[in-house]
C-alpha positions in Angstrom: 27.4 -78.3 -4.1 25.1 -77.4 -1.4 24.1 -74.2 -3.4 23.0 -76.3 -6.3 20.9 -78.2 -4.4 19.1 -75.5 -2.8 18.4 -73.9 -6.0 17.1 -77.3 -7.3 14.9 -77.2 -4.3 13.4 -73.7 -5.6 13.2 -74.5 -8.7 11.0 -77.5 -7.9 9.1 -75.1 -5.4 8.5 -72.5 -8.0 7.4 -75.3 -10.7 5.2 -76.8 -8.3 3.6 -73.3 -7.5 3.3 -72.5 -11.2 1.2 -75.8 -11.7 -1.2 -74.7 -8.7 -2.1 -71.8 -11.1 -5.0 -72.4 -13.0 -3.8 -72.6 -16.7 -6.9 -69.5 -17.6 -6.3 -67.4 -14.7 -3.6 -65.5 -16.5 -5.8 -65.2 -19.4 -8.5 -64.1 -17.6 -6.7 -61.2 -16.0 -5.1 -60.4 -19.3 -8.8 -60.1 -21.2 -9.9 -57.6 -18.2 -6.8 -55.6 -19.1 -7.0 -55.6 -22.7 -10.5 -54.4 -22.4 -9.7 -51.5 -19.7 -11.4 -53.3 -16.6 -7.7 -52.5 -15.0 -9.2 -52.9 -11.5 -11.0 -56.4 -12.3 -7.3 -57.4 -13.7 -5.3 -56.3 -10.8 -7.5 -58.5 -8.6 -6.5 -61.3 -11.1 -3.2 -60.6 -11.2 -2.6 -60.6 -7.1 -4.4 -63.7 -6.8 -1.6 -65.1 -8.9 0.8 -63.5 -6.7 -0.9 -64.8 -3.6 0.3 -68.1 -5.3 3.4 -66.9 -6.7 5.0 -63.8 -5.3 7.6 -63.8 -8.0 5.3 -64.9 -10.8 7.1 -62.8 -13.8 3.9 -62.0 -15.9 1.8 -61.0 -12.7 4.4 -59.0 -11.4 5.0 -56.7 -14.5 1.5 -56.6 -15.9 0.6 -55.3 -12.2 3.2 -52.7 -12.4 1.7 -51.7 -16.0 -1.6 -51.4 -14.6 -0.2 -49.4 -11.4 1.6 -47.0 -13.9 -2.0 -46.3 -15.5 -3.4 -45.1 -11.8 -0.1 -43.5 -11.7 1.0 -45.2 -8.6 4.5 -45.0 -10.3 6.6 -45.7 -6.6 4.6 -49.2 -6.3 5.2 -49.7 -9.9 8.8 -49.4 -9.8 8.9 -51.7 -7.2 7.6 -54.6 -8.7 9.2 -54.0 -11.8 12.6 -53.9 -10.1 11.6 -57.5 -8.5 10.3 -58.4 -11.6 14.1 -57.8 -13.2 15.4 -60.4 -10.4 13.2 -62.8 -11.9 14.3 -62.1 -15.5 16.1 -59.4 -16.8 15.7 -60.2 -20.5 12.6 -58.6 -20.9 12.6 -55.6 -23.6 8.8 -54.7 -22.6 9.8 -54.6 -18.8 12.6 -52.2 -19.2 10.4 -50.3 -21.3 7.7 -50.0 -19.1 10.1 -49.2 -16.1 11.1 -46.3 -18.4 7.9 -45.0 -18.7 7.5 -45.5 -14.6 10.8 -43.3 -14.0 9.1 -40.6 -16.3 6.4 -40.7 -14.3 8.5 -40.0 -11.4 10.2 -36.9 -12.4 13.6 -38.9 -13.1 14.2 -38.6 -17.1 17.8 -39.5 -16.8 17.1 -42.7 -15.0 14.0 -43.3 -17.7 16.4 -42.9 -20.6 19.2 -45.7 -19.1 16.0 -47.9 -19.0 15.3 -47.5 -22.4 18.7 -48.0 -23.3 18.4 -51.2 -21.4 15.2 -52.6 -23.6 16.8 -51.5 -26.5 20.2 -53.6 -25.9 17.5 -56.4 -25.8 15.7 -55.8 -28.7 17.1 -52.9 -30.9 14.2 -52.4 -33.3 11.5 -52.0 -30.4 9.5 -49.3 -31.8 8.1 -48.1 -28.7 11.3 -47.9 -26.5 12.4 -45.6 -29.5 9.7 -43.8 -29.2 9.7 -43.2 -25.6 13.3 -42.6 -25.4 13.0 -40.0 -28.1 10.2 -38.0 -26.0 12.4 -38.3 -23.3 15.4 -36.6 -25.0 12.9 -34.0 -26.4 11.7 -33.1 -23.0 15.1 -32.8 -21.7 15.8 -30.4 -24.8 18.1 -33.0 -26.7 16.5 -32.5 -30.1 19.1 -33.9 -32.2 19.1 -37.4 -30.1 15.1 -37.4 -30.2 15.5 -37.0 -33.8 17.7 -39.9 -34.2 15.5 -42.1 -32.1 12.5 -41.2 -33.8 13.9 -42.0 -37.1 15.7 -45.3 -36.0 12.4 -46.2 -35.1 10.7 -45.4 -38.4 13.5 -47.5 -40.1 12.0 -50.6 -38.2 8.6 -49.8 -37.9 7.6 -47.1 -40.6 3.8 -48.1 -40.1 3.7 -46.3 -36.7 1.9 -43.5 -36.8 3.0 -41.7 -33.6 6.9 -41.9 -34.6 5.9 -39.8 -37.6 3.9 -37.3 -35.5 6.9 -37.0 -33.0 9.1 -36.9 -35.5 7.7 -33.9 -37.3 7.2 -32.4 -33.8 11.1 -32.0 -33.5 11.7 -31.5 -37.1 9.1 -27.9 -36.5 11.9 -27.2 -33.4 14.6 -27.6 -35.3 12.9 -25.3 -37.9 13.1 -27.5 -40.7 9.2 -26.8 -41.2 8.9 -28.2 -45.0 9.7 -31.8 -43.7 8.0 -31.4 -40.6 4.8 -30.7 -42.5 5.3 -34.0 -44.7 6.2 -36.3 -41.7 2.7 -35.0 -40.1 1.3 -35.9 -43.6 2.8 -39.4 -43.3 1.0 -39.8 -39.9 -2.0 -39.0 -41.2 -1.8 -41.1 -44.2 -1.3 -44.1 -41.7 -4.1 -42.9 -39.3 -6.7 -40.1 -41.3 -8.2 -39.6 -37.7 -5.0 -38.6 -36.0 -6.4 -35.4 -34.5 -2.9 -33.7 -33.2 -1.3 -34.6 -36.4 -4.0 -33.1 -38.2 -4.1 -29.8 -35.8 -0.6 -29.5 -35.9 -0.5 -29.8 -40.0 -2.9 -27.4 -40.1 -1.3 -24.8 -37.9 1.8 -24.8 -38.3 
């Protein structure tokens, strides 16, 4: 009973903190973020965290920006704190996996991508990132399976076709690799890596 009363007080306090955050503040940060003004976005997210240190969106968005600046240790701490607030976000576990890759911890990254895909099995970015990590570890068949599964759900993502083509090439399946490079180019005719690889392989 005492615990329930304490939790109710915490929830009331949290709701009160959310109500103190101007409705357009997060949107302002997101706009800076989308338009590449990452320092400005960080400043806005920090304002939100000063009001509510456990604001889920501000935590994970701050961590995502820190990834861009290769501040992986700080990003990981924020992602882990965000998980204590909400552990059901596939995007959070996907981005956390990217942080772990940046820290040179590919096996831990795979575990984070796995969690993202348990939450959202069709998540193309997580399948792509897990496939890239498997490829980096030399697990070519696992990488191929991830890229193929990603394309089953997201056939219009050019990068998935490109990544699949690279694995097919390493598996000496050259004709199939050429077809996959072509698929990537059909979706994005200005895909320089796919154009280059199709021309040289």
